[in-house]
C-alpha positions as CSV (number, residue, x, y, z in Angstrom):
1,X,0.0,0.0,0.0
2,X,3.0,2.3,0.5
3,X,6.7,2.4,1.0
4,X,8.3,4.0,4.0
5,X,10.6,3.7,6.9
6,X,10.9,3.9,10.7
7,X,13.5,5.7,12.7
8,X,16.1,4.3,15.0
9,X,19.0,6.1,16.8
10,X,22.7,5.6,16.2
11,X,25.9,7.4,15.4
12,X,28.4,7.7,12.6
13,X,30.7,10.3,11.1
14,X,30.8,11.9,7.7
15,X,32.6,13.7,4.9
16,X,32.7,13.4,1.2
17,X,33.9,10.9,-1.4
18,X,32.5,8.5,-3.9
19,X,32.8,4.8,-4.3
20,X,31.3,1.9,-6.3
21,X,31.7,-1.5,-7.7
22,X,30.4,-4.9,-6.8
23,X,31.9,-7.9,-5.2
24,X,30.8,-11.4,-5.6
25,X,29.0,-13.4,-2.9
26,X,26.8,-16.4,-2.7
27,X,23.2,-15.8,-1.5
28,X,22.8,-19.2,0.1
29,X,25.8,-19.6,2.2
30,X,28.1,-17.8,4.7
31,X,31.3,-19.0,6.3
32,X,30.3,-20.9,9.4
33,X,26.6,-20.9,8.5
34,X,24.4,-23.9,7.7
35,X,23.9,-25.0,4.1
36,X,21.4,-22.8,2.4
37,X,20.1,-24.1,-0.9
38,X,16.6,-23.1,-1.8
39,X,14.3,-23.8,-4.8
40,X,14.1,-20.6,-6.9
41,X,12.4,-22.3,-9.9
42,X,9.5,-20.3,-11.2
43,X,10.4,-17.2,-9.0
44,X,11.0,-13.8,-10.5
45,X,12.3,-10.4,-9.2
46,X,15.2,-9.3,-7.1
47,X,16.1,-10.1,-3.5
48,X,17.9,-7.5,-1.4
49,X,19.7,-8.3,1.9
50,X,21.5,-6.0,4.4
51,X,23.8,-7.5,7.0
52,X,27.1,-9.2,7.8
53,X,25.8,-12.5,6.4
54,X,29.0,-13.3,4.3
55,X,31.6,-12.4,6.9
56,X,30.7,-11.5,10.5
57,X,31.4,-7.9,11.3
58,X,31.5,-6.8,7.6
59,X,28.0,-5.5,6.5
60,X,27.2,-5.8,2.7
61,X,24.1,-5.0,0.6
62,X,23.4,-8.2,-1.3
63,X,21.5,-8.3,-4.6
64,X,20.2,-11.5,-6.2
65,X,18.4,-11.6,-9.5
66,X,16.0,-14.6,-9.5
67,X,15.9,-17.4,-10.5
68,X,19.7,-17.3,-9.9
69,X,20.8,-18.7,-6.5
70,X,23.8,-16.4,-6.3
71,X,24.2,-12.7,-5.5
72,X,26.6,-9.9,-5.5
73,X,27.2,-7.3,-2.8
74,X,26.8,-3.9,-4.6
75,X,28.5,-1.7,-2.0
76,X,32.0,-0.5,-2.6
77,X,34.7,-2.9,-1.3
78,X,36.7,-1.5,1.6
79,X,34.1,1.0,2.7
80,X,32.1,0.7,5.9
81,X,28.4,0.3,5.0
82,X,25.7,1.7,7.2
83,X,22.2,2.1,5.9
84,X,20.9,0.9,2.5
85,X,17.6,0.7,0.6
86,X,16.2,-0.1,-2.8
87,X,13.6,1.7,-4.9
88,X,10.2,0.0,-5.1
89,X,10.8,-0.9,-8.7
90,X,14.2,-2.4,-8.0
91,X,16.1,-0.1,-10.3
92,X,18.1,2.0,-7.8
93,X,19.7,1.7,-4.5
94,X,20.8,4.3,-1.9
95,X,23.8,3.4,0.4
96,X,25.3,5.2,3.3
97,X,29.0,4.9,3.9
98,X,30.3,5.7,7.4
99,X,33.7,7.4,7.8
100,X,36.7,5.1,8.4
101,X,40.1,6.6,9.1
102,X,40.8,9.2,6.5
103,X,37.9,8.3,4.3
104,X,34.9,10.5,5.0
105,X,31.3,9.3,5.2
106,X,28.9,9.8,2.3
107,X,25.4,9.1,0.9
108,X,25.5,7.5,-2.6
109,X,22.9,6.2,-5.0
110,X,23.6,3.6,-7.7
111,X,22.0,1.4,-10.3
112,X,20.7,-1.9,-8.9
113,X,23.9,-3.8,-9.8
114,X,26.1,-1.2,-8.0
115,X,27.2,0.5,-11.2
116,X,27.3,4.3,-11.9
117,X,27.6,5.4,-8.2
118,X,26.6,9.0,-7.7
119,X,27.4,11.0,-4.6
120,X,24.6,12.7,-2.8
121,X,27.1,14.5,-0.6
122,X,28.7,14.0,2.8
123,X,27.1,12.9,6.0
124,X,27.8,15.5,8.7
125,X,30.4,14.5,11.3
126,X,29.1,12.6,14.3
127,X,25.8,11.8,12.6
128,X,24.4,8.8,10.8
129,X,21.6,8.0,8.4
130,X,18.8,5.5,9.2
131,X,16.0,4.0,7.3
132,X,16.3,5.6,3.9
133,X,13.2,5.3,1.7
134,X,13.1,6.0,-2.1
135,X,9.9,7.4,-3.6
136,X,7.9,5.1,-6.0
137,X,8.8,7.5,-8.9
138,X,12.5,7.3,-8.1
139,X,12.8,11.0,-7.7
140,X,13.4,11.4,-3.9
141,X,15.0,9.7,-1.0
142,X,13.8,10.4,2.6
143,X,15.9,9.5,5.6
144,X,16.4,10.2,9.3
145,X,19.7,11.8,10.1
146,X,21.4,12.7,13.4
147,X,22.6,11.1,16.6
148,X,20.1,10.3,19.3
149,X,22.8,9.7,21.8
150,X,24.1,13.3,21.7
151,X,22.7,16.8,21.7
152,X,22.3,16.6,17.9
153,X,19.0,14.6,18.0
154,X,17.4,13.0,14.9
155,X,15.4,14.8,12.2
156,X,13.9,13.7,8.8
157,X,15.3,14.9,5.5
158,X,14.4,14.7,1.9
159,X,16.8,14.8,-1.0
160,X,16.5,14.5,-4.8
161,X,18.3,11.6,-6.4
162,X,20.5,14.0,-8.4
163,X,24.2,14.8,-8.2
164,X,24.6,18.2,-6.5
165,X,21.3,18.1,-4.7
166,X,21.1,19.1,-1.0
167,X,19.0,17.5,1.8
168,X,16.1,19.5,3.1
169,X,14.7,19.0,6.6
170,X,11.0,18.1,6.4
171,X,10.2,17.2,10.0
172,X,9.2,20.0,12.4
173,X,11.9,21.7,14.4
174,X,12.1,20.2,17.8
175,X,11.4,22.7,20.7
176,X,14.6,23.5,22.3
177,X,16.4,20.9,20.3
178,X,15.1,18.1,22.6
179,X,16.8,14.9,21.6
180,X,13.9,12.8,23.0
181,X,11.7,14.1,20.2
182,X,12.1,12.6,16.7
183,X,10.3,11.2,13.6
184,X,9.3,7.6,14.0
185,X,7.6,6.3,10.8
186,X,7.0,7.6,7.3
187,X,5.0,6.3,4.3
188,X,5.0,7.4,0.6
189,X,1.7,7.7,-1.3
190,X,1.6,5.5,-4.4
191,X,2.0,8.4,-6.7
192,X,4.9,9.9,-4.8
193,X,3.2,13.2,-4.2
194,X,2.8,12.8,-0.5
195,X,4.7,11.5,2.5
196,X,2.8,10.7,5.7
197,X,5.0,11.4,8.7
198,X,4.5,10.2,12.3
199,X,6.6,11.5,15.1
200,X,6.7,13.1,18.6
201,X,7.8,16.6,17.8
202,X,6.3,18.6,20.8
203,X,5.6,16.3,23.7
204,X,7.5,13.1,24.3
205,X,5.1,10.2,23.8
206,X,2.5,12.1,21.8
207,X,2.7,11.2,18.1
208,X,1.6,13.8,15.6
209,X,0.7,13.1,12.0
210,X,2.1,15.4,9.3
211,X,1.8,15.4,5.5
212,X,4.6,16.4,3.2
213,X,3.6,17.5,-0.3
214,X,6.3,17.1,-3.0
215,X,4.3,18.3,-6.0
216,X,6.0,21.7,-6.4
217,X,9.5,20.3,-6.2
218,X,10.0,21.9,-2.8
219,X,8.6,19.8,0.1
220,X,5.7,21.6,1.9
221,X,4.5,20.3,5.3
222,X,1.0,20.4,6.8
223,X,-0.3,19.0,10.1
224,X,-3.1,16.5,10.2
225,X,-2.9,15.6,13.9
226,X,-1.4,18.3,16.1
227,X,0.0,17.7,19.6
228,X,-2.5,20.2,21.1
229,X,-5.5,18.2,19.7
230,X,-4.4,14.9,21.3
231,X,-5.3,13.6,24.7
232,X,-4.2,10.1,23.7
233,X,-0.9,9.0,22.2
234,X,-1.8,10.0,18.7
235,X,-1.0,8.3,15.4
236,X,0.4,4.8,15.4
237,X,0.4,3.6,11.8
238,X,-0.6,4.7,8.3
239,X,-1.4,2.9,5.0
240,X,-2.5,4.5,1.7
241,X,-5.9,3.8,0.0
242,X,-5.1,5.4,-3.3
243,X,-3.2,8.7,-3.6
244,X,-5.4,11.0,-1.6
245,X,-6.7,8.9,1.3
246,X,-5.0,7.2,4.2
247,X,-6.0,4.5,6.6
248,X,-4.7,5.6,10.1
249,X,-4.5,3.7,13.3
250,X,-4.5,6.3,16.1
251,X,-5.4,6.9,19.7
252,X,-7.0,10.3,19.8
253,X,-8.4,10.0,23.3
254,X,-6.6,8.9,26.5
255,X,-9.7,7.1,27.6
256,X,-9.8,4.8,24.6
257,X,-7.8,2.3,22.6
258,X,-6.4,3.1,19.1
259,X,-9.2,3.1,16.5
260,X,-9.1,2.9,12.6
261,X,-9.7,6.1,10.7
262,X,-9.6,7.3,7.1
263,X,-7.8,10.6,6.6
264,X,-7.9,12.7,3.5
265,X,-4.9,14.8,2.4
266,X,-7.1,17.8,3.2
267,X,-7.1,16.8,6.8
268,X,-10.5,15.3,7.3
269,X,-10.4,12.2,9.7
270,X,-13.3,9.9,10.0
271,X,-13.7,6.6,12.0
272,X,-14.0,3.6,9.6
273,X,-17.6,2.3,9.9
274,X,-18.0,-1.2,11.5
275,X,-14.4,-1.2,12.8
276,X,-14.1,-2.2,16.5
277,X,-13.6,0.7,18.9
278,X,-14.6,1.7,22.4
279,X,-13.1,2.5,25.8
280,X,-12.3,-1.2,26.2
281,X,-11.8,-2.4,22.6
282,X,-9.3,-1.2,20.1
283,X,-6.9,-1.9,17.3
284,X,-3.4,-3.4,18.2
285,X,-1.7,-3.7,14.8
286,X,-2.7,-3.5,11.1
287,X,-1.6,-4.3,7.5
288,X,-3.1,-3.1,4.2
289,X,-3.4,-4.7,0.8
290,X,-1.3,-3.3,-2.0
291,X,-4.3,-1.5,-3.5
292,X,-5.4,-0.2,0.0
293,X,-8.9,-1.8,-0.2
294,X,-8.5,-4.4,2.6
295,X,-7.1,-4.2,6.1
296,X,-6.0,-7.0,8.4
297,X,-5.8,-6.0,12.0
298,X,-5.7,-7.3,15.6
299,X,-8.4,-6.3,18.1
300,X,-9.1,-7.3,21.7
301,X,-12.8,-7.8,20.9
302,X,-13.4,-10.8,23.2
303,X,-10.8,-10.3,26.0
304,X,-9.1,-7.1,27.1
305,X,-5.6,-8.5,27.0
306,X,-5.8,-10.9,24.0
307,X,-5.5,-9.7,20.4
308,X,-7.3,-11.7,17.7
309,X,-7.0,-11.3,14.0
310,X,-9.7,-9.7,11.8
311,X,-10.1,-8.4,8.2
312,X,-12.5,-6.0,6.5
313,X,-12.7,-3.6,3.5
314,X,-11.0,-0.2,4.3
315,X,-14.2,1.6,3.3
316,X,-16.1,-0.1,6.2
317,X,-18.8,-1.4,3.9
318,X,-18.6,-4.9,5.5
319,X,-18.3,-5.8,9.1
320,X,-15.0,-7.4,10.2
321,X,-14.5,-11.1,9.6
322,X,-12.6,-12.9,12.3
323,X,-9.7,-15.0,11.1
324,X,-8.8,-18.2,12.9
325,X,-12.3,-18.5,14.5
326,X,-11.7,-22.0,16.0
327,X,-8.3,-21.4,17.6
328,X,-7.4,-24.5,19.5
329,X,-4.4,-23.3,21.5
330,X,-5.0,-19.7,22.3
331,X,-5.5,-16.4,20.5
332,X,-3.1,-14.6,18.2
333,X,-0.7,-12.0,19.7
334,X,1.3,-10.6,16.7
335,X,4.6,-9.1,17.7
336,X,5.3,-7.2,14.6
337,X,4.4,-7.0,10.9
338,X,1.1,-8.0,9.4
339,X,2.0,-8.3,5.7
340,X,-0.5,-9.1,2.9
341,X,0.7,-10.8,-0.3
342,X,0.9,-8.6,-3.4
343,X,-2.2,-10.3,-4.9
344,X,-4.1,-9.9,-1.7
345,X,-5.0,-13.6,-1.3
346,X,-2.8,-14.3,1.8
347,X,-1.6,-12.6,5.0
348,X,1.6,-13.4,6.9
349,X,2.0,-12.5,10.5
350,X,4.1,-13.5,13.6
351,X,2.5,-14.7,16.8
352,X,3.4,-16.1,20.2
353,X,1.2,-18.8,21.6
354,X,1.4,-20.7,24.8
355,X,2.8,-23.8,23.0
356,X,5.6,-21.7,21.5
357,X,6.9,-20.3,24.8
358,X,7.2,-16.7,25.9
359,X,9.1,-14.5,23.4
360,X,9.0,-17.2,20.7
361,X,7.4,-15.7,17.6
362,X,6.4,-18.1,14.8
363,X,5.2,-17.2,11.3
364,X,1.7,-18.0,10.1
365,X,0.1,-17.6,6.7
366,X,-3.6,-17.5,6.2
367,X,-5.8,-17.2,3.1
368,X,-7.9,-14.1,2.6
369,X,-10.6,-12.9,2.9
370,X,-12.2,-15.8,4.7
371,X,-9.3,-16.9,6.9
372,X,-9.0,-20.4,8.2
373,X,-10.6,-22.7,10.8
374,X,-7.4,-23.6,12.5
375,X,-3.8,-22.3,13.1
376,X,-2.4,-24.2,10.2
377,X,-0.1,-23.6,8.6
378,X,2.2,-23.2,11.5
379,X,5.1,-22.6,9.2
380,X,8.2,-22.3,11.4
381,X,7.2,-24.3,14.5
382,X,8.5,-23.8,18.0
383,X,12.1,-24.4,17.0
384,X,12.2,-20.9,15.5
385,X,12.9,-17.8,17.5
386,X,12.1,-14.2,16.9
387,X,10.6,-14.2,13.4
388,X,10.6,-10.5,12.7
389,X,10.2,-9.5,9.1
390,X,8.6,-10.7,5.9
391,X,9.1,-10.1,2.1
392,X,6.6,-11.5,-0.3
393,X,7.6,-12.4,-3.9
394,X,6.0,-10.3,-6.6
395,X,4.0,-13.3,-7.8
396,X,2.8,-14.1,-4.2
397,X,4.1,-17.6,-4.5
398,X,7.0,-17.4,-2.0
399,X,7.7,-15.7,1.3
400,X,11.1,-14.7,2.8
401,X,11.3,-14.4,6.5
402,X,13.9,-13.2,8.9
403,X,14.2,-15.7,11.7
404,X,16.6,-17.4,14.1
405,X,16.1,-21.0,13.1
406,X,19.3,-22.1,14.9
407,X,18.2,-20.3,18.0
408,X,21.7,-18.8,18.4
409,X,20.7,-15.1,18.2
410,X,21.9,-15.0,14.6
411,X,19.2,-14.0,12.1
412,X,18.9,-15.9,8.9
413,X,16.7,-15.6,5.8
414,X,14.2,-18.4,5.5
415,X,12.0,-19.3,2.5
416,X,8.4,-20.7,2.4
417,X,6.7,-21.8,-0.8
418,X,4.2,-24.3,0.5
419,X,1.2,-22.6,2.1
420,X,-0.9,-25.6,2.9
421,X,1.3,-27.9,5.0
422,X,1.4,-27.1,8.7
423,X,4.4,-27.3,11.1
424,X,7.0,-26.8,8.4
425,X,10.7,-26.2,9.1
426,X,11.6,-23.9,6.2
427,X,14.7,-24.0,4.0
428,X,17.4,-21.3,4.6
429,X,17.6,-18.9,1.7
430,X,20.6,-17.2,3.3
431,X,22.5,-18.8,6.2
432,X,24.9,-16.6,8.3
433,X,28.2,-17.2,10.0
434,X,28.4,-17.4,13.7
435,X,28.0,-13.8,15.0
436,X,26.6,-12.7,11.7
437,X,23.0,-11.5,10.9
438,X,20.7,-10.4,8.1
439,X,19.0,-7.3,9.4
440,X,16.9,-6.3,6.4
441,X,15.2,-8.2,3.6
442,X,13.1,-7.0,0.6
443,X,11.9,-8.4,-2.7
444,X,11.3,-6.2,-5.7
445,X,10.2,-6.8,-9.3
């Protein structure tokens, strides 16, 4: 439904230089990792991985063109890689290089194979870049920049993907420069005109909703949910239904749980008809279909502390349908992403059940829109720890998952292609060496 990012703190140093080139690597094995051979027959698109999955302690940005089972790291050899992202169409990548010794830090964009690197300029000293996000039309990159551990703090910037362009701050100025205030999530509209921005910019713990308009070529910010209007915690999540309407999960009142709203780019917010909402019932997490017409969400409809899974049209024309209506071992408690397949026929989510143990989050896939009558398929089983992120293939026939299959605190990439057999132990699409991790996975056309 949109592309975007979420902010985390950190530190790095900057300067100016350019770099490029690609080094070979095998997506499917890392020194010290388990064997990782997966069936790529019939799969299309490009897989992108960020992490030290080839050599522990050396992050790379890996690029695999399916159905090939091998990949290359597209970042420049010998430079310390920080953040990285790929455009939604898979044509471009943006890389952040941190300073090392006498080599200054820098933001660079390249073609998908790492060729034609173009400098976007230096990263200021003692700052770093987090969660860059390229607009769907390949014209802009948005990223958080700063250092949450110092007096610098973190702000959100936008920059054109052109040599010689300069970054422009698009998040509000933090009162008194308070480092506890910062942007937290941002989401591009499908046509790239707007960016929805969530962050606590006035009061720590109250999350405003802003809209950045890029139509004129100079980003213009307006406020949809202001700090002064909130007695609750404010906006939690956003998805786009077309290019002029958002679906927003927000807690506007302190006396109520978060509800589901539609919000126009003109600033009109309306509760979605038929969606659960009261002083004791609310929405815990949500995911939208690519076209924005369907939402899957959790709600504590039957028990105040238990979150079950539901789906409904985003226009509220039909009452929510409960997924997993005959749960035999407990109700769903998703820990993170709810991600719908590109064709809208399936939803993947992570959940922790009593049988899995506290803090053990397994991956489940269910058909839409009717759901299922049991918890099958339990795709990863209780041997998997901390399943945290999902990437569906463009044809919706395969799912990549970040998970700790070895239960050694090292995150691997796992692949699932069978969505009917329960209690699977998936193949490893990318194993990692001891002490290595994959921290980010995406799959583009």
